[in-house]
SELUMDO-375537 format. One line per 10 residues: for each residue x, y, z of C-alpha. Coordinates in steps of 0.1 Angstrom, whole numbers, always signed. Each point is the difference from the previous one (the first is absolute). Layout:
N
X/Y/Z; ...
***
This chain:
307
+900/+1017/+1495; +16/+30/+17; -19/+27/+19; +10/+37/-8; -16/+35/+3; -6/+17/-32; -9/+37/-2; -32/+6/+16; -19/-34/-8; +17/-14/+36
+12/-36/+3; +4/-21/-35; +7/-32/-6; +29/-3/-27; +4/-28/-24; +26/-3/-25; +11/-23/-32; +32/+13/-17; -1/+34/-6; -39/+1/+3
-16/+10/+35; -35/+4/+10; -13/+19/+32; -34/-9/+18; -15/+24/+26; -4/-12/+38; -14/+31/+16; -26/+6/-27; -18/-18/-27; +14/-26/-11
+15/+17/-32; +30/-13/-20; +13/+36/-2; +33/-6/-15; +8/-24/-30; +32/+4/-20; +36/+8/+7; +16/+16/+29; +2/+34/-17; -33/-6/-21
-36/-6/+7; -24/-11/-26; -29/+10/+25; -15/+34/+8; +4/+11/+38; -22/+26/+13; +22/+12/+27; -21/+32/+3; -33/-16/+3; -12/+20/-30
-29/-28/-6; -24/-7/+27; -38/-5/+4; -21/+11/+34; -29/+16/+9; -33/-7/+15; -2/-36/-9; +35/-6/+15; -6/+18/+31; -34/-19/+6
+16/-33/-11; +34/-2/+15; +1/+29/+21; +4/+38/+1; +27/+15/-25; +10/-35/-12; +14/+0/-35; +10/-25/-27; +36/+9/-13; +10/-13/-38
+33/-5/+17; +13/-11/-35; +12/-34/-13; -17/-32/-1; -32/-6/+20; -32/-24/+3; -35/+15/-8; -37/-14/-6; -21/+9/-29; -23/+12/-11
+13/+33/+13; -21/+19/+28; +12/+19/+30; +3/-32/+18; +30/-8/-22; +21/+29/+14; -1/-17/+35; +30/+17/+20; +29/-24/+4; +21/+23/+23
+7/-26/+29; +29/-28/+5; -1/-27/-22; +3/-38/+9; +31/-18/-16; +23/-27/-1; +25/-19/-21; -13/-28/-22; +29/-17/-20; +23/+24/-15
-29/+26/-1; -27/+16/+27; -35/+4/+8; -15/+31/+9; -38/+4/+9; -23/+26/+13; -40/+4/+5; -16/+16/-29; -20/+30/+17; -32/-11/+20
-10/-24/-27; +9/-33/+16; +27/-4/-27; +37/-6/+6; +26/+10/-28; +31/-22/-3; +33/+3/-21; +22/-30/-7; +32/+13/-15; +33/-19/-12
+25/+2/-26; +5/-32/-23; +16/-10/-31; -30/+11/-23; -1/+35/+18; -18/+17/+33; -30/-20/+7; -30/+19/+20; -28/-20/+12; -29/+24/+6
-27/-11/+21; -33/+10/+19; -13/-24/+26; -36/+5/+14; +5/+0/+38; -33/+10/+9; -31/-20/+5; -22/+13/-33; +7/-9/-35; +18/+29/-21
-1/+2/-38; +26/+19/-16; +29/-3/-26; +37/+2/+14; +17/+30/-14; +38/+4/+3; +14/+36/-10; +35/+9/-7; +9/+38/-4; +33/+5/-16
+22/+30/-5; -4/+30/-18; +9/+3/-39; -4/-34/-13; -19/-17/-27; -23/-26/+5; -5/-29/-27; -26/-24/-5; -3/-27/-26; -36/-9/-10
-11/-25/-28; -28/-5/-22; -16/-33/+1; -25/-16/-24; -31/+0/+14; -20/+2/-32; -26/+29/+2; +9/+7/+36; +21/+25/+16; +37/-7/+4
+9/+23/+29; -10/+30/+20; +15/+32/+12; -19/+16/+30; +4/+39/+9; -9/+17/+32; -24/+28/+4; +29/+26/+3; +21/-14/-29; +3/+21/-30
+2/-25/-31; +23/+25/-18; +25/+0/+28; +34/+5/-13; +16/-23/+22; -22/-31/-14; +10/-21/-30; -22/-26/-15; +12/-24/-27; -14/-31/-15
+19/-22/+26; +16/+23/+23; -10/+28/+27; +23/+27/+13; -5/+21/+27; +27/+26/+10; +5/+15/+35; +5/+35/-3; -4/+31/+21; -33/+9/-13
-23/+0/+29; -34/-11/-12; -9/-37/+11; -3/-25/-32; -9/-37/+6; -7/-28/-23; -9/-37/+3; +4/-31/-23; -6/-38/+2; +30/-20/-9
+4/-37/-5; +32/+2/+18; +4/+32/+19; +34/+15/-2; +13/+37/+0; +36/+16/-8; +12/+32/+14; +28/+15/-15; +26/+24/+22; +33/+14/-3
+12/-27/+18; -14/-32/-17; -35/-16/-6; -22/-13/+27; -23/-26/-9; -32/-12/+20; -18/-32/-8; -30/-8/+15; -10/-38/+5; -36/-12/+11
+4/-32/+17; -35/-12/-12; -4/+17/-33; -31/-2/-20; -8/-17/-33; -12/+27/-23; -1/+28/+27; -11/+28/-22; -30/-19/-11; -11/-2/+40
+3/+35/+5; -19/+1/+30; +31/-16/+18; +19/+34/-2; -7/+36/+11; +6/+32/-15; -13/-10/-36; +16/-34/+0; +38/+10/+6; +29/-19/+16
+24/+28/-5; -1/+37/+7; +24/+29/-2; -4/+35/+18; +22/+28/-3; -1/+39/+11; +30/+25/+2; +16/-20/+31; +1/-39/-8; -15/-25/-25
-16/-33/+14; +2/-35/-14; -29/-17/+12; -11/-40/+0; -38/-5/+5; -11/-35/+10; -35/-14/-8; -30/+5/+24; -1/-26/+25; -22/-5/+33
+22/-9/+28; -19/-19/+30; +16/+3/+37; +36/-13/-1; +5/-2/-39; +23/+20/-21; +10/+13/-33; +37/+2/-14; +14/+18/-30; +35/-7/-11
+24/+23/-16; +36/-3/-14; +21/+29/+0; +32/+0/-24; +27/+28/-10; +16/+0/-35; +28/+26/-6; -1/-6/-40; -33/+17/-11; +12/+25/-28
-30/+3/-28; +14/+19/-30; -30/+20/+2; -30/+5/+21; -25/-15/-22; -21/-31/-2; +22/-20/-25; +32/+10/+20; -13/-6/+36; -18/-34/-9
+33/-12/-15; +20/+9/+30; -25/-14/+25; +4/-36/-18; +33/-3/+16; -18/-2/+33; -28/-26/-9
***
């Protein structure tokens, strides 16, 4: 692990494996602010600090003029979403090496929680362990919510499937109040959902429950695959719907004119003092994604190469 200055993000820890590299912020965050190649980042970087949240709640809770900044890249949040989700993380991160990777942690606002990222390259890809630990004295109910903002101009693809549940529903698709169901960025097929990132400024968000959450994001330099692995999956999780927030979603995606987010979502848990919850991700990069057409049949056939 090498420490380098990076743009206006300050110090970053750099991990490398062959042509792939990752950068984790050390002066703010932690954020995985770069993942990809030396000359290409699959992730979105908010160097101009366009996306922020502040105001009276932040002044009273965190201090005058304190703001939360998106910064970009990958971060850990807690769900259900409230103003407390936007806890400012503008301060130095504790970090250290672990094996061939690193561990990065910081307090999550005033919640008594600590957000921790463990990252490393392995034979199967780039491994991220997202953890929220209750370092306070009181129990906290939450769902862990890792979010990754990816670069402009790509295409998100998520495979769905119909399960035979007799007379009961087989899948869900959830929309946020600002989402226009006729938005041309969205494609809904029988077994495929696609969302394109464009310059259209209006926000749009969807959520789904997926048996094995995995997203693909196609760019001009390759295909990014993000797979979410719950260490303690539930049997018949869709039937025990109260275990998941946001109308029973474990995967969500948000986009606007600047970026697109790929969001994993754990089930609701109650953490006693000292307890933690972890959601693991595996990131991979493929350079041979080339469907003949962008339609459901062609895309699904192409994605079969990676399953």
